[in-house]
Wavefront OBJ file of the C-alpha trace (Angstrom):
o trace
v 111.693 169.757 117.322
v 110.401 169.915 113.848
v 107.999 167.025 112.520
v 109.126 164.378 110.491
v 109.224 164.847 106.735
v 105.795 164.462 105.023
v 106.877 161.928 102.582
v 108.967 158.570 102.406
v 112.403 160.048 102.657
v 115.961 158.129 101.084
v 118.924 159.230 103.012
v 121.734 157.354 100.817
v 125.255 157.401 100.347
v 126.215 160.125 97.491
v 126.770 159.077 94.182
v 126.748 161.413 91.391
v 124.834 159.453 89.067
v 122.196 159.130 91.180
v 121.473 162.119 92.819
v 121.088 165.514 90.875
v 122.292 168.466 92.296
v 121.596 170.960 89.793
v 117.864 172.572 91.477
v 119.800 172.730 95.177
v 120.128 175.783 96.772
v 119.737 176.060 100.712
v 120.148 180.129 100.529
v 123.812 180.061 101.731
v 125.851 180.611 98.417
v 128.981 179.322 99.633
v 127.222 175.336 100.792
v 124.942 175.541 97.434
v 128.755 175.948 95.505
v 130.382 173.465 97.672
v 127.583 170.418 96.768
v 127.739 171.530 93.057
v 130.935 172.485 92.116
v 133.722 170.760 95.395
v 131.919 167.815 96.636
v 132.576 165.016 94.164
v 136.198 166.317 94.030
v 136.301 166.087 97.903
v 134.802 162.943 98.191
v 137.064 161.281 95.746
v 140.239 162.800 97.447
v 139.112 160.848 100.546
v 138.274 164.624 102.554
v 134.378 163.832 103.358
v 131.767 160.914 103.025
v 128.138 162.837 101.969
v 124.748 161.475 101.907
v 122.054 162.711 100.184
v 118.274 162.945 100.954
v 116.063 162.388 98.554
v 112.582 161.825 97.931
v 111.135 158.315 96.877
v 111.280 158.039 92.923
v 113.007 161.285 92.814
v 116.765 162.188 92.114
v 116.859 165.918 92.974
v 118.908 165.868 96.531
v 116.516 167.604 98.952
v 119.358 167.834 101.716
v 122.432 166.368 102.299
v 125.179 166.364 105.034
v 129.026 165.300 105.271
v 131.180 163.539 107.805
v 134.934 163.898 108.321
v 137.441 163.456 110.322
v 138.912 166.014 113.019
v 140.806 166.703 116.190
v 139.879 169.386 118.692
v 142.300 170.434 121.118
v 141.648 168.957 124.392
v 141.372 171.876 126.477
v 138.238 173.155 124.365
v 135.902 170.612 125.533
v 134.702 168.897 128.960
v 137.269 168.405 132.095
v 137.194 164.386 131.206
v 139.184 165.626 127.738
v 141.599 167.511 129.755
v 141.858 164.346 132.148
v 142.765 161.974 129.377
v 146.160 164.279 129.168
v 146.329 164.445 124.924
v 146.666 167.339 123.050
v 144.088 166.424 120.800
v 140.769 164.911 120.868
v 139.531 162.717 117.924
v 136.048 163.789 116.681
v 133.879 163.542 113.568
v 133.108 167.008 111.897
v 129.850 167.585 110.283
v 131.488 169.905 107.421
v 128.184 170.853 106.143
v 124.412 170.175 106.425
v 121.650 171.877 104.463
v 118.185 171.583 103.054
v 116.470 173.271 100.106
v 114.865 176.006 100.800
v 111.425 174.761 99.593
v 111.733 172.089 102.112
v 113.254 173.937 105.512
v 110.763 173.718 108.344
v 109.238 170.638 107.349
v 111.414 168.283 109.649
v 114.345 167.254 106.708
v 116.924 168.917 108.817
v 116.424 166.670 111.896
v 115.930 163.882 109.896
v 119.616 164.180 107.808
v 121.027 165.051 111.908
v 119.479 161.813 113.635
v 120.774 160.503 110.530
v 124.530 161.861 110.794
v 124.281 161.348 115.104
v 123.206 157.403 114.266
v 125.953 157.151 111.839
v 128.900 158.997 113.855
v 127.670 156.499 116.758
v 128.360 153.332 114.242
v 131.978 155.085 113.155
v 132.933 155.487 116.911
v 132.263 152.012 117.283
v 134.971 151.025 115.018
v 137.480 154.073 115.888
v 137.840 156.670 118.723
v 135.793 159.692 118.227
v 134.673 161.640 121.677
v 132.313 163.896 120.076
v 130.548 165.118 117.073
v 131.484 168.311 116.293
v 129.691 171.078 113.892
v 130.134 174.642 113.038
v 127.422 177.110 112.605
v 127.794 179.478 109.627
v 127.349 183.389 110.408
v 125.020 185.124 108.977
v 121.148 186.151 109.329
v 119.424 182.948 110.137
v 122.931 181.837 112.940
v 120.996 182.086 115.904
v 118.150 180.218 114.857
v 120.292 177.191 113.537
v 122.267 177.847 117.094
v 118.862 176.860 118.532
v 118.280 174.343 116.472
v 121.659 172.584 117.363
v 121.352 172.900 120.666
v 117.444 170.888 120.409
v 119.934 168.281 119.530
v 122.431 168.279 122.277
v 124.990 170.359 120.641
v 126.818 173.064 122.785
v 129.338 175.808 122.424
v 133.105 173.900 122.516
v 134.440 177.265 124.033
v 136.870 177.832 120.874
v 137.587 181.645 121.284
v 138.949 181.048 117.294
v 135.461 180.033 116.025
v 132.732 181.175 118.799
v 130.445 178.877 116.386
v 131.744 175.556 116.745
v 129.834 173.285 118.425
v 129.997 169.799 120.071
v 127.766 167.229 121.596
v 129.824 163.959 123.680
v 129.440 160.603 121.807
v 127.924 159.472 125.009
v 125.246 161.720 125.210
v 124.664 160.949 121.401
v 124.089 157.248 122.467
v 121.928 158.034 125.093
v 119.696 160.594 123.565
v 119.363 157.938 120.380
v 118.380 155.256 122.820
v 115.426 157.080 124.534
v 114.155 157.923 120.571
v 113.984 154.343 120.164
l 1 2 3 4 5 6 7 8 9 10 11 12 13 14 15 16 17 18 19 20 21 22 23 24 25 26 27 28 29 30 31 32 33 34 35 36 37 38 39 40 41 42 43 44 45 46 47 48 49 50 51 52 53 54 55 56 57 58 59 60 61 62 63 64 65 66 67 68 69 70 71 72 73 74 75 76 77 78 79 80 81 82 83 84 85 86 87 88 89 90 91 92 93 94 95 96 97 98 99 100 101 102 103 104 105 106 107 108 109 110 111 112 113 114 115 116 117 118 119 120 121 122 123 124 125 126 127 128 129 130 131 132 133 134 135 136 137 138 139 140 141 142 143 144 145 146 147 148 149 150 151 152 153 154 155 156 157 158 159 160 161 162 163 164 165 166 167 168 169 170 171 172 173 174 175 176 177 178 179 180 181
């Protein structure tokens, strides 16, 4: 697991007046475009909530993640989902997580995912959510990103329609976070 970022980091809920997205690029055009062109609209519509990472005293976005609600078919997950005898299981969906190219490999992605996982645990205590789900985008860095998420406890959901979809059960998240404290 990469080291913690070598500077004080703030992760705060997105506020377009406080977070400068103009210079952000993570190397994936669709993610960059989402952050700069669609994020505000999706937040306003209640489709996602977003958190931005910035260096202390700087408005420039270094990385971000978004969360949304989702349901996945119970037959895709672990056996306990099938035993619940429900067709769909509520999960929290990490729609996007990205780190600015000059900050990649410095621990910021790990810091963002741990922050997201802690937030998801708190959310799941207020409403039902059995897992955290995300999609690994297919490009030249797919395998590297897949291994990164596996290192944080995610595993393949087994969705043949979306083989890049991963999940981690909320119980496993709670256990991992309690060990880290």
